[in-house]
C-alpha positions as CSV (number, residue, x, y, z in Angstrom):
1,M,0.0,0.0,0.0
2,S,1.7,3.1,-1.2
3,G,1.0,6.6,0.0
4,T,-1.0,7.3,-3.0
5,T,-3.4,4.3,-2.2
6,Y,-3.8,5.0,1.5
7,V,-7.5,4.6,2.4
8,Y,-9.4,5.5,5.5
9,N,-12.9,6.6,6.3
10,L,-12.2,10.0,7.9
11,R,-15.8,11.0,7.5
12,D,-17.0,8.2,9.7
13,L,-14.4,9.1,12.4
14,K,-15.4,12.6,12.4
15,F,-19.1,11.7,12.6
16,I,-18.3,9.8,15.8
17,L,-16.0,12.4,17.3
18,K,-18.0,15.5,16.3
19,E,-21.6,14.3,16.2
20,W,-22.2,11.1,18.0
21,L,-20.0,11.1,21.1
22,D,-20.3,14.1,23.4
23,M,-16.7,15.2,23.0
24,G,-17.6,18.6,24.1
25,K,-18.5,17.3,27.5
26,L,-15.2,15.3,27.7
27,L,-13.0,18.1,26.5
28,S,-14.6,20.4,29.2
29,L,-13.2,18.2,32.0
30,P,-10.1,19.5,33.9
31,P,-7.3,17.6,32.1
32,Y,-8.5,19.1,28.7
33,A,-10.5,22.3,29.3
34,E,-7.5,24.7,29.1
35,Y,-6.0,23.0,25.9
36,Y,-8.9,21.7,23.6
37,D,-12.4,22.1,22.5
38,A,-14.5,20.3,20.0
39,D,-13.3,22.7,17.2
40,D,-9.8,21.3,17.6
41,I,-10.8,17.8,16.4
42,D,-10.7,18.4,12.7
43,F,-7.1,19.8,13.0
44,I,-6.0,16.9,15.1
45,V,-7.4,14.0,13.0
46,D,-6.6,15.8,9.6
47,N,-3.0,16.2,10.6
48,T,-2.8,12.5,11.6
49,F,-4.4,11.5,8.3
50,K,-1.7,13.4,6.5
51,V,1.1,11.8,8.4
52,C,-0.4,8.4,7.8
53,R,-0.8,9.0,4.0
54,D,2.5,10.9,3.4
55,K,4.9,9.1,5.9
56,V,3.6,5.9,7.2
57,A,1.7,4.2,4.4
58,V,4.7,4.7,2.0
59,V,6.7,2.1,4.2
60,N,4.1,-0.5,4.1
61,D,5.5,-2.2,0.9
62,D,8.9,-2.3,2.5
63,A,7.4,-3.7,5.7
64,D,6.0,-6.7,3.8
65,K,8.5,-7.3,1.0
66,I,11.8,-6.4,2.6
67,G,10.7,-7.1,6.2
68,V,12.8,-7.1,9.3
69,K,16.1,-9.1,9.2
70,F,18.3,-10.7,11.9
71,E,21.9,-10.2,10.9
72,D,25.0,-10.8,13.1
73,G,22.8,-10.8,16.2
74,K,21.1,-7.6,15.3
75,V,17.6,-6.7,14.3
76,V,17.7,-4.6,11.1
77,S,14.5,-2.8,9.9
78,P,13.9,-1.4,6.4
79,E,15.8,1.9,5.7
80,S,12.6,3.8,5.0
81,F,11.4,3.1,8.5
82,R,13.7,5.7,9.9
83,D,12.0,8.8,8.3
84,A,8.5,7.4,9.1
85,F,9.5,6.7,12.8
86,K,10.9,10.2,13.1
87,A,7.8,11.7,11.5
88,V,5.4,9.8,13.9
89,N,7.3,11.0,16.9
90,E,7.6,14.6,15.7
91,A,3.9,14.7,15.1
92,G,3.2,13.5,18.7
93,L,1.7,10.2,17.5
94,G,4.2,7.9,19.1
95,A,4.6,6.4,22.5
96,G,4.4,9.7,24.3
97,N,0.7,9.5,24.0
98,A,0.6,7.1,26.8
99,D,1.8,9.8,29.3
100,R,-1.5,10.8,31.0
101,E,0.4,13.0,33.5
102,V,1.8,15.5,31.0
103,E,-0.1,18.7,30.4
104,A,-2.1,19.0,27.3
105,H,-2.3,15.2,26.8
106,L,-5.2,14.1,24.5
107,P,-8.1,12.1,25.7
108,Y,-7.8,8.4,25.1
109,T,-10.6,8.5,22.6
110,I,-8.8,10.8,20.3
111,V,-5.4,9.0,20.9
112,Q,-6.9,5.8,19.8
113,S,-8.7,7.4,16.8
114,N,-5.3,8.5,15.7
115,Y,-4.0,4.9,16.2
116,E,-6.6,3.4,14.0
117,M,-5.5,5.6,11.2
118,L,-1.8,4.6,11.8
119,C,-2.6,1.0,11.8
120,A,-4.6,1.3,8.6
121,A,-1.5,2.8,7.0
122,S,0.9,0.0,8.1
123,L,-0.1,-2.4,10.9
124,A,3.5,-3.9,11.1
125,F,5.1,-0.4,11.6
126,T,3.0,0.5,14.5
127,G,4.7,-2.4,16.4
128,Y,7.7,-0.2,16.9
129,W,6.1,1.8,19.5
130,G,2.8,0.2,20.3
131,L,4.1,-2.0,23.2
132,T,6.1,1.1,24.6
133,T,2.8,2.9,25.3
134,G,1.7,0.1,27.7
135,A,5.1,-0.1,29.3
136,I,4.9,3.7,29.9
137,S,1.6,3.3,31.7
138,V,2.8,0.5,33.9
139,I,5.9,2.5,35.0
140,Q,3.8,5.7,35.4
141,N,1.3,3.9,37.6
142,Y,3.4,1.5,39.7
143,A,7.1,2.5,39.7
144,S,8.9,4.9,42.2
145,E,9.5,8.5,41.2
146,E,13.2,7.7,40.8
147,L,12.5,5.0,38.2
148,K,9.9,7.2,36.4
149,E,12.5,10.0,36.1
150,K,15.0,7.4,34.9
151,F,13.1,5.8,32.1
152,L,10.0,7.7,31.1
153,P,11.5,10.8,29.3
154,N,13.3,8.8,26.7
155,M,10.5,6.3,26.4
156,C,8.0,9.0,25.7
157,A,10.3,10.7,23.3
158,G,10.7,7.6,21.2
159,E,14.4,7.3,22.0
160,W,13.8,4.0,24.0
161,G,11.5,1.3,23.3
162,G,9.4,-0.6,25.8
163,T,8.2,-4.2,25.8
164,M,6.0,-6.7,27.6
165,N,7.7,-10.0,28.5
166,L,5.3,-12.8,29.6
167,T,5.5,-15.6,27.1
168,E,8.1,-18.4,27.5
169,S,8.3,-21.6,25.5
170,G,6.5,-23.6,28.2
171,A,4.2,-20.7,29.2
172,G,2.1,-19.1,26.6
173,S,-1.5,-18.5,27.7
174,D,-0.7,-20.4,30.9
175,V,1.3,-17.4,32.3
176,G,1.6,-18.9,35.7
177,A,4.0,-21.6,34.3
178,N,6.7,-19.0,33.9
179,V,10.1,-20.2,35.0
180,T,12.2,-17.0,34.6
181,K,13.8,-16.4,38.1
182,A,14.8,-13.2,40.0
183,F,17.5,-13.2,42.6
184,P,18.0,-10.4,45.2
185,T,21.4,-8.5,45.1
186,D,23.1,-6.3,47.7
187,E,21.6,-3.3,46.0
188,P,18.0,-2.6,47.3
189,G,15.3,-3.2,44.8
190,I,17.7,-4.6,42.2
191,Y,17.6,-8.3,41.3
192,K,19.5,-10.6,38.9
193,I,17.2,-12.0,36.2
194,K,17.6,-15.4,34.6
195,G,15.4,-16.9,31.9
196,N,14.2,-16.8,28.3
197,K,11.2,-15.1,26.8
198,I,9.8,-15.6,23.3
199,F,7.2,-13.8,21.0
200,I,8.3,-10.4,22.3
201,T,6.8,-7.8,19.9
202,G,9.2,-4.9,19.2
203,G,11.8,-6.6,21.6
204,D,14.8,-5.3,19.6
205,H,15.4,-3.1,16.6
206,D,17.5,-0.4,15.2
207,L,15.1,2.6,15.6
208,C,15.7,2.9,19.3
209,S,19.0,3.1,21.3
210,N,17.7,1.1,24.3
211,F,14.9,-1.2,25.3
212,I,13.1,-1.1,28.6
213,H,11.8,-4.6,29.1
214,L,9.0,-5.3,31.6
215,V,9.7,-8.9,32.7
216,L,7.6,-11.2,34.7
217,A,9.8,-13.4,37.0
218,R,9.5,-15.4,40.2
219,I,11.6,-14.4,43.2
220,E,12.6,-17.5,45.3
221,G,10.1,-18.4,47.9
222,A,7.1,-16.8,46.0
223,L,4.0,-18.7,45.3
224,P,3.6,-21.0,42.3
225,G,1.4,-19.8,39.5
226,T,0.5,-16.2,38.7
227,A,0.2,-15.2,42.3
228,G,3.9,-15.5,42.8
229,L,5.1,-13.4,39.8
230,S,6.7,-10.1,40.2
231,L,7.4,-7.4,37.6
232,F,10.8,-6.0,36.8
233,I,12.2,-3.1,34.7
234,V,15.1,-4.7,32.8
235,P,17.0,-2.4,30.4
236,K,18.9,-3.9,27.6
237,I,21.6,-1.3,28.3
238,W,22.0,-0.3,31.8
239,V,21.0,3.2,32.6
240,D,23.4,5.1,34.9
241,D,22.2,7.4,37.6
242,D,22.7,10.4,35.5
243,G,20.3,9.1,32.8
244,G,23.0,8.1,30.3
245,L,23.6,4.7,28.8
246,G,26.0,2.5,30.6
247,E,27.2,-1.2,30.0
248,P,25.1,-3.9,28.2
249,N,22.9,-5.6,30.6
250,D,23.3,-9.3,29.5
251,V,20.0,-9.1,27.6
252,V,20.6,-10.9,24.3
253,T,18.3,-11.2,21.3
254,T,18.6,-14.8,20.1
255,G,16.5,-14.6,17.0
256,I,13.3,-13.3,15.4
257,E,10.3,-15.3,14.2
258,E,9.5,-15.9,10.5
259,K,5.8,-15.2,10.4
260,M,2.8,-15.6,8.3
261,G,2.3,-11.8,8.2
262,L,3.6,-8.6,9.8
263,H,7.0,-9.2,8.2
264,G,8.2,-5.7,9.0
265,Q,7.6,-6.2,12.8
266,P,10.2,-7.9,14.9
267,T,8.9,-10.7,17.1
268,C,12.0,-11.5,19.2
269,S,13.4,-14.3,21.4
270,L,15.3,-12.8,24.3
271,S,17.8,-14.4,26.7
272,Y,18.2,-12.8,30.2
273,G,21.4,-13.4,32.3
274,E,23.1,-16.1,30.3
275,N,26.4,-14.7,31.7
276,D,24.9,-14.0,35.2
277,G,25.0,-10.2,34.4
278,C,21.5,-9.2,33.9
279,R,19.9,-6.9,36.5
280,G,16.4,-5.5,36.9
281,Y,14.4,-3.2,39.0
282,L,11.6,-4.6,41.0
283,I,8.4,-2.6,40.5
284,G,6.6,-2.2,43.8
285,A,7.2,-4.4,46.9
286,P,8.6,-7.9,47.0
287,P,6.2,-11.0,47.7
288,D,4.6,-10.7,51.1
289,E,5.0,-13.2,53.9
290,N,2.6,-15.6,52.2
291,G,4.7,-15.5,49.0
292,K,2.1,-13.4,47.1
293,A,3.5,-11.0,44.6
294,S,2.0,-8.1,42.6
295,G,3.4,-8.5,39.2
296,I,0.5,-9.9,37.4
297,R,-1.8,-7.2,38.6
298,Q,0.7,-4.5,37.6
299,M,1.1,-6.2,34.2
300,F,-2.7,-6.4,33.7
301,L,-2.8,-2.6,33.3
302,M,-0.7,-2.9,30.3
303,M,-2.5,-6.1,29.1
304,N,-5.9,-4.4,29.2
305,E,-4.8,-1.4,27.3
306,E,-3.0,-3.6,24.7
307,R,-6.2,-5.6,24.3
308,L,-8.2,-2.6,23.3
309,M,-5.4,-1.4,21.1
310,I,-5.5,-4.9,19.4
311,G,-9.2,-4.5,18.8
312,I,-8.4,-1.2,17.2
313,Q,-5.9,-2.9,15.0
314,G,-8.5,-5.5,13.9
315,L,-10.8,-2.6,13.0
316,A,-8.1,-0.7,11.1
317,V,-7.3,-3.6,8.8
318,T,-10.9,-4.4,8.3
319,G,-11.7,-0.9,7.3
320,A,-8.8,-0.8,4.9
321,A,-9.7,-4.0,3.3
322,Y,-13.3,-2.8,2.8
323,L,-12.3,0.5,1.1
324,H,-9.9,-1.3,-1.1
325,S,-12.5,-3.8,-2.2
326,L,-15.2,-1.0,-2.6
327,A,-12.9,1.0,-4.9
328,Y,-12.1,-2.1,-7.0
329,A,-15.7,-3.0,-7.2
330,K,-16.5,0.4,-8.6
331,E,-14.0,0.0,-11.5
332,R,-13.9,-3.8,-12.3
333,V,-16.2,-4.6,-15.3
334,Q,-17.2,-8.3,-15.3
335,G,-20.5,-10.1,-16.4
336,R,-24.0,-8.8,-17.0
337,K,-26.8,-7.9,-14.5
338,F,-28.9,-10.8,-13.3
339,T,-31.9,-9.0,-14.3
340,D,-30.7,-8.1,-17.8
341,P,-28.6,-11.1,-19.0
342,K,-28.4,-9.8,-22.6
343,G,-27.4,-6.3,-21.6
344,E,-24.0,-4.5,-21.4
345,R,-21.3,-5.8,-19.2
346,V,-21.3,-3.9,-15.9
347,R,-19.0,-3.0,-12.9
348,I,-19.1,-5.8,-10.3
349,I,-20.6,-3.4,-7.8
350,E,-23.9,-3.8,-9.7
351,H,-24.0,-7.5,-8.9
352,E,-26.2,-8.6,-5.8
353,D,-23.7,-10.7,-4.1
354,I,-20.9,-8.2,-4.5
355,R,-23.2,-5.7,-2.8
356,R,-24.0,-8.1,0.0
357,M,-20.3,-8.6,0.8
358,L,-19.6,-4.9,0.6
359,M,-22.5,-4.2,3.0
360,M,-21.2,-6.9,5.3
361,Q,-17.9,-5.2,5.5
362,K,-19.3,-1.7,5.7
363,S,-21.8,-2.3,8.4
364,C,-19.5,-4.5,10.5
365,S,-16.6,-2.2,10.3
366,E,-18.8,0.8,11.3
367,A,-20.4,-1.1,14.1
368,I,-17.0,-2.2,15.4
369,R,-15.7,1.3,15.2
370,A,-18.7,2.5,17.3
371,L,-18.0,-0.2,19.8
372,V,-14.3,0.5,20.1
373,L,-14.5,4.4,20.3
374,K,-17.5,4.2,22.7
375,S,-15.4,2.0,24.9
376,C,-12.5,4.5,24.7
377,Y,-15.0,7.2,25.6
378,Y,-16.0,5.3,28.7
379,Y,-12.4,4.8,29.5
380,D,-11.8,8.5,29.5
381,L,-14.9,9.1,31.7
382,S,-13.7,6.4,34.1
383,H,-10.6,8.3,34.6
384,D,-11.6,12.0,34.3
385,S,-15.3,12.4,35.2
386,E,-15.8,14.5,38.2
387,D,-19.1,12.7,39.1
388,P,-18.3,9.5,41.1
389,E,-21.4,7.7,39.9
390,E,-20.7,8.5,36.3
391,K,-17.0,7.4,36.9
392,A,-18.1,4.1,38.4
393,F,-20.7,3.4,35.6
394,A,-18.2,4.3,32.9
395,E,-15.6,1.9,34.5
396,G,-18.0,-1.0,34.5
397,M,-19.1,-0.3,30.8
398,F,-15.5,-0.3,29.8
399,Q,-14.8,-3.5,31.7
400,I,-17.6,-5.4,29.8
401,S,-16.7,-3.8,26.5
402,N,-12.9,-4.4,26.5
403,P,-13.0,-8.2,25.8
404,L,-15.8,-7.5,23.2
405,C,-13.5,-5.0,21.4
406,K,-10.6,-7.3,21.4
407,A,-12.2,-10.6,20.5
408,Y,-15.1,-9.7,18.3
409,S,-13.1,-7.0,16.3
410,T,-10.3,-9.5,15.6
411,D,-12.4,-12.6,14.9
412,M,-14.5,-10.6,12.5
413,A,-11.3,-9.2,10.8
414,W,-10.4,-12.5,9.4
415,L,-13.9,-13.1,8.0
416,L,-14.5,-9.7,6.7
417,I,-11.0,-9.5,4.9
418,S,-11.9,-12.9,3.4
419,D,-15.0,-11.1,1.9
420,A,-12.8,-8.3,0.6
421,I,-10.5,-10.9,-1.1
422,Q,-13.7,-12.5,-2.6
423,V,-14.8,-9.2,-4.0
424,F,-11.4,-9.0,-5.9
425,G,-11.8,-12.5,-7.1
426,G,-8.6,-14.1,-8.3
427,Y,-6.7,-10.8,-8.0
428,G,-7.5,-10.7,-4.3
429,F,-5.4,-13.9,-3.8
430,T,-2.3,-12.2,-5.4
431,A,0.2,-9.7,-4.1
432,E,-0.8,-7.3,-6.8
433,Y,-3.5,-5.9,-4.6
434,P,-3.2,-5.1,-0.8
435,V,-5.9,-7.4,0.6
436,E,-4.0,-10.6,0.8
437,Q,-1.3,-8.8,3.0
438,L,-4.0,-7.6,5.2
439,A,-5.4,-11.1,5.7
440,R,-1.9,-12.4,6.6
441,D,-1.2,-9.4,8.9
442,C,-4.5,-9.7,10.8
443,K,-4.6,-13.3,11.7
444,V,-2.3,-13.0,14.8
445,L,-4.6,-10.5,16.3
446,S,-7.0,-13.0,17.6
447,I,-4.1,-14.7,19.4
448,W,-2.2,-11.9,20.8
449,E,-2.6,-10.5,24.3
450,G,-4.6,-13.5,25.5
451,T,-6.3,-15.5,22.9
452,N,-9.9,-14.7,22.1
453,Y,-11.0,-17.8,24.0
454,I,-9.3,-16.2,27.0
455,Q,-11.2,-13.0,26.3
456,A,-14.4,-15.0,26.3
457,Q,-13.5,-16.7,29.6
458,D,-12.7,-13.2,31.0
459,L,-16.1,-11.8,29.9
460,V,-18.2,-14.8,31.1
461,G,-16.2,-15.8,34.1
462,R,-15.2,-12.5,35.6
463,K,-16.7,-9.5,33.9
464,F,-20.3,-10.8,34.2
465,T,-19.8,-11.4,38.0
466,M,-18.1,-8.2,38.8
467,Q,-19.6,-6.5,41.9
468,K,-21.9,-9.3,42.4
469,G,-23.3,-8.9,38.9
470,K,-24.0,-5.1,39.2
471,V,-21.7,-4.3,36.3
472,L,-23.4,-6.7,33.9
473,T,-26.9,-5.5,35.2
474,D,-25.9,-1.9,34.4
475,W,-24.8,-3.0,30.9
476,M,-28.0,-4.8,30.1
477,E,-30.1,-1.9,31.5
478,D,-28.4,0.4,29.2
479,I,-29.2,-1.7,26.2
480,G,-32.8,-2.5,27.4
481,G,-33.5,1.1,28.3
482,F,-32.3,2.4,24.9
483,I,-34.6,-0.1,23.1
484,K,-37.5,0.9,25.2
485,S,-37.0,4.5,24.6
486,H,-36.6,4.2,20.8
487,K,-38.7,1.1,19.9
488,D,-41.6,3.2,18.5
489,K,-39.4,5.4,16.4
490,E,-41.1,5.7,13.0
491,G,-39.4,3.9,10.2
492,Y,-37.4,1.6,12.4
493,G,-40.0,-0.9,13.5
494,R,-38.4,-4.1,12.1
495,E,-35.0,-3.0,13.5
496,F,-36.2,-2.5,17.0
497,E,-38.3,-5.7,16.9
498,V,-35.1,-7.6,16.0
499,L,-33.0,-5.8,18.5
500,S,-35.6,-6.4,21.3
501,G,-35.7,-10.1,20.4
502,A,-31.9,-10.3,20.6
503,F,-32.1,-8.6,24.0
504,G,-34.5,-11.3,25.1
505,D,-32.2,-14.0,23.7
506,M,-29.3,-12.5,25.6
507,N,-31.2,-12.6,28.9
508,Y,-32.0,-16.3,28.2
509,I,-28.2,-16.9,27.5
510,L,-27.3,-15.3,30.8
511,E,-29.7,-17.4,32.7
512,E,-28.2,-20.6,31.0
513,V,-24.7,-19.5,32.0
514,S,-26.0,-19.0,35.6
515,A,-27.5,-22.5,35.6
516,Y,-24.4,-24.1,34.3
517,G,-22.4,-22.4,36.9
518,E,-24.6,-23.8,39.6
519,G,-25.1,-27.2,38.0
520,D,-22.9,-30.3,37.7
521,R,-21.7,-29.5,34.2
522,K,-19.8,-26.4,34.8
523,E,-17.6,-27.1,31.8
524,M,-20.4,-26.2,29.5
525,T,-19.8,-22.5,30.3
526,P,-16.3,-22.3,28.7
527,L,-17.6,-24.6,25.9
528,F,-20.1,-21.8,24.9
529,A,-18.0,-18.9,26.1
530,T,-16.8,-17.7,22.6
531,R,-20.4,-17.8,21.2
532,I,-21.6,-16.0,24.2
533,L,-19.0,-13.3,23.7
534,H,-20.1,-12.9,20.0
535,A,-23.8,-12.8,21.1
536,A,-23.0,-10.0,23.5
537,A,-20.9,-8.1,20.9
538,M,-23.6,-8.4,18.2
539,L,-26.3,-7.2,20.6
540,Y,-24.3,-4.2,21.9
541,C,-23.0,-3.3,18.3
542,G,-26.7,-3.3,17.2
543,R,-27.6,-1.0,19.9
544,L,-24.8,1.4,19.1
545,I,-25.1,1.4,15.3
546,I,-28.9,2.1,15.3
547,D,-28.3,4.9,17.8
548,Q,-25.9,6.3,15.1
549,A,-28.6,5.8,12.4
550,L,-31.2,7.6,14.5
551,L,-28.8,10.6,14.7
552,A,-28.1,10.3,11.0
553,G,-31.8,10.4,10.2
554,E,-32.2,13.6,12.2
555,K,-29.2,15.2,10.4
556,L,-30.7,14.1,7.0
557,I,-34.1,15.8,7.9
558,E,-32.2,18.9,9.0
559,L,-29.9,19.3,6.0
560,G,-32.1,17.9,3.2
561,E,-31.6,15.6,0.3
562,D,-29.5,17.9,-1.6
563,H,-26.8,18.4,1.0
564,F,-23.3,17.1,0.1
565,D,-23.4,14.9,3.3
566,A,-26.8,13.3,2.5
567,A,-25.3,10.3,0.8
568,Y,-23.2,9.7,4.0
569,Y,-26.1,9.9,6.3
570,K,-28.1,7.5,4.1
571,G,-25.2,5.1,4.1
572,K,-25.1,5.2,7.9
573,I,-28.8,4.4,8.2
574,A,-28.3,1.5,5.7
575,S,-25.3,0.1,7.6
576,A,-27.6,0.0,10.8
577,R,-30.4,-1.7,8.9
578,F,-28.1,-4.4,7.2
579,Y,-26.3,-5.0,10.5
580,I,-29.4,-5.5,12.7
581,L,-31.4,-7.4,10.1
582,N,-28.5,-9.6,8.9
583,I,-26.1,-9.9,11.8
584,V,-28.0,-9.4,15.1
585,P,-30.4,-12.3,14.4
586,Q,-27.4,-14.6,14.9
587,V,-27.8,-13.9,18.6
588,G,-31.1,-15.9,18.4
589,A,-29.2,-18.7,16.7
590,I,-26.6,-18.8,19.5
591,R,-29.5,-18.9,22.0
592,R,-30.9,-22.0,20.3
593,V,-27.6,-23.7,20.2
594,I,-27.0,-22.9,23.9
595,G,-30.6,-24.1,24.7
596,L,-29.9,-27.4,23.0
597,G,-26.9,-27.9,25.3
598,D,-25.0,-30.3,23.1
599,A,-21.9,-31.6,24.9
600,S,-20.6,-33.9,22.1
601,A,-17.4,-31.8,21.9
602,I,-16.7,-32.6,25.5
603,D,-18.0,-36.1,25.6
604,I,-16.3,-37.5,22.5
605,A,-13.4,-39.7,23.3
606,E,-10.0,-38.3,22.3
607,E,-9.3,-41.2,20.0
608,S,-12.6,-40.6,18.2
609,F,-11.3,-37.3,16.9
610,A,-9.2,-39.2,14.3
């Protein structure tokens, strides 16, 4: 994807930020009131779009075709990355956005809107600072002032990278199986680190002069499992007390993965303390008298932020694939209309099934964008609102939405990009057009930061039971109250009938989940967990996208059919209709499957799988 073919739906983003979400309210809160108002949104997102088009998208071909190399023990990125990396940081779009304490920082909603544009320009390239943002958040929230001063300035400036080190060869999703060890030294708070980590995104490259690794390790005497893990700041190069770089810290990159996609993004294997010379700073206190440590709780701050960011990545590549397939469908002449078999050959956008696939992509990408940015909005309110009740409500809504954003967005990305390839036909399967790269790049998103099954377990097993079920009750009441308030809206009778039915189906599903939890077949809940997450996501996306359609309808009446934005608003209404009448009914199908309670996947003997 070159700069001349960068595609992004800037109009839909501006609709969300300037018309649908109450950004005026958010920007009036104390962290932002002195620096921004709603009139600044155009300038911010327009500037990001230009950086993406002119600087980031132009490196995407190099990311895929040249890729990152591992030569003589060093990770080498394509030469074109240097200018793009500099441009991102100079525009304020890099890791520094994670600093929520600096004056004039942007709301998370706008930060992540910018991030979607960047990911749409080159998903692989964003990995060069994406994990640094989470590392900054952890250090800012949990480390001492001394450690903040030592590490954060250069991380925020993009000079140093940051990483998250959980995965080991014997401990992937099962984080508690980590065997990396930490040993106290004579220096207070400093431990020797020994172990190996794999699949470390952005773990080493030549765009930063140092890497600040956040490493989970177990101090001797700590509990087994996740409860005994502590978190350490482990620089690749030791940082002296004056902030300058000292000696190498016995952190060695042993290789990078050869991957299906994201060829330009380094996924590293790292060795710590092979020569007994690796040191790290413990974040927070050592394990207590019972051997319980704080590392996994600290790391979850980063993981939750990264999970939302991965949902945004899924949205970004889905949206890009849709716009590419739409442009192709408008130009490609092939076949004759079904209703006029002897007529002239037509562009494929005039064929019924192509239009179905385009609407599938359009409606789903817009519904997911609504889900993701509404979640970001709640995230901002949960931090910045001055109303304690609003703050608590927003936190609960974000907690429910976060696994939906991560899992539904990335599960759908694979399916929707498949539709984009299908629109291209045989050309979609070739490297001549960009959608095959987007398919390869997106697949890992359903695996990263906790597989989507883990997100489903988190939703059903933890989020649904938070505060004795109050968070789930608030979420359901938000949907139910919206349906009740708008179900008699003229012109939307079928849509609200379907949405109301799906709401009833979701209530039934929740009752079944509760019954399984209290019964003698508790394993049925994880068996259905992924489908329950999809049902919840489809219901909530339906609620959000029809809210957008109602607003679009009001705008259309206000502006008239001849207004230049009329086509956009009609498209927004069409997206909502298609999503609710074609996607949301699947909630009912999931309800029926759960009601049937088939346990054959559990009961089948292992040898019978063959």
